[in-house]
C-alpha positions in Angstrom: -9.6 -3.6 -17.4 -7.9 -3.0 -14.0 -4.6 -1.3 -13.1 -2.0 -1.4 -15.8 1.0 -2.0 -13.6 2.5 -1.4 -10.2 3.9 2.1 -11.0 1.2 3.8 -13.1 -1.5 5.9 -11.4 -5.1 4.9 -12.2 -8.4 5.9 -10.6 -9.4 3.2 -8.1 -8.5 2.0 -4.7 -5.1 0.7 -3.4 -4.8 -1.3 -0.2 -1.3 -1.5 1.3 -0.3 -4.6 3.3 2.8 -5.9 4.9 3.7 -8.0 1.9 2.6 -5.9 -1.0 -0.5 -4.2 -2.2 -3.8 -4.7 -4.0 -5.2 -2.4 -6.7 -8.8 -2.2 -7.7 -9.8 -0.2 -10.7 -13.5 -0.4 -11.4 -16.1 -2.7 -9.9 -14.8 -6.2 -10.4 -11.1 -6.2 -11.4 -8.1 -6.5 -9.1 -4.4 -7.0 -9.3 -1.8 -7.5 -6.6 1.9 -6.7 -6.4 4.1 -8.4 -3.9 7.5 -7.5 -2.2 9.4 -4.2 -2.6 10.2 -5.2 -6.2 6.5 -5.0 -7.0 6.4 -8.5 -8.6 3.0 -9.3 -10.0 0.9 -11.5 -7.7 -2.6 -12.9 -7.9 -5.2 -11.1 -10.0 -8.7 -11.7 -11.2 -12.1 -10.4 -12.3 -15.3 -10.8 -10.3 -18.5 -12.3 -11.7 -22.1 -11.7 -11.3 -24.2 -8.7 -10.6 -24.1 -8.3 -6.8 -26.6 -5.4 -6.8 -29.2 -7.5 -8.7 -28.4 -10.5 -6.3 -29.1 -8.3 -3.3 -32.4 -7.0 -4.7 -33.4 -10.6 -5.7 -32.7 -11.8 -2.1 -34.8 -8.9 -0.7 -37.7 -9.8 -2.9 -37.5 -13.6 -2.3 -36.6 -13.2 1.4 -34.0 -16.0 0.9 -31.0 -14.8 2.8 -29.1 -18.0 2.0 -29.0 -17.0 -1.7 -27.0 -13.8 -1.2 -23.5 -13.8 -2.7 -21.9 -12.4 0.4 -23.2 -12.4 4.0 -24.5 -9.0 5.2 -22.0 -9.1 8.1 -19.2 -9.0 5.6 -20.7 -6.0 3.9 -21.0 -4.3 7.3 -17.3 -4.9 8.0 -16.3 -3.7 4.5 -18.3 -0.5 4.6 -16.9 0.3 8.0 -13.7 1.4 6.3 -15.6 3.7 4.0 -17.5 5.3 6.9 -14.3 5.8 8.9 -12.5 7.3 5.9 -15.4 9.8 5.4 -15.5 10.7 9.1 -11.7 11.2 9.1 -11.8 13.4 6.0 -14.7 15.5 7.3 -13.0 16.0 10.7 -9.5 16.5 9.3 -7.8 14.0 11.6 -6.7 10.5 12.0 -9.1 8.2 13.8 -8.2 5.2 16.0 -10.9 2.6 15.7 -11.7 -0.2 18.2 -13.2 -3.0 16.0 -14.4 -5.0 18.9 -16.4 -2.1 20.3 -17.1 -0.7 16.8 -16.2 2.8 18.1 -13.6 5.4 17.5 -11.3 5.5 20.6 -11.6 8.7 22.6 -13.4 10.7 19.9 -17.1 11.3 20.6 -17.4 13.7 17.8 -16.3 11.0 15.3 -18.6 8.5 16.9 -21.5 10.9 16.7 -20.7 11.5 13.0 -20.7 7.7 12.3 -24.1 7.4 13.9 -25.5 10.5 12.2 -25.8 8.8 8.8 -29.2 7.2 9.7 -32.3 9.0 8.7 -36.0 8.3 9.5 -37.4 5.8 9.4 -34.1 3.9 9.3 -33.1 4.8 12.8 -31.1 2.2 14.8 -31.6 2.6 18.6 -28.5 3.3 20.7 -29.3 0.2 22.7 -30.9 -2.9 21.2 
């Protein structure tokens, strides 16, 4: 279904940008609103079962069949991990995307690394 309009609260995610914002309500529906007047912008509905596609690619070992490159998923989930760390620590975090570290906050960096559990440990140095 997606967000009803630019002024009604719904459960979902809102991404604010310099020229408007994007609302996502549910797994695959999005709408945008542009300018301060909240004029409707592009909208759409995704297609395909991305979870099933991921599992199919694991089983077939054919990385070229995945709907979205794993690097994009890594970048996208970084925002979620940063939001969780910020919430748990109760403070704003400044993130250096080139170094993939929180600037001047070792506690936050430790929290971001702590999500791994055996046997899925990633070494500090690869």
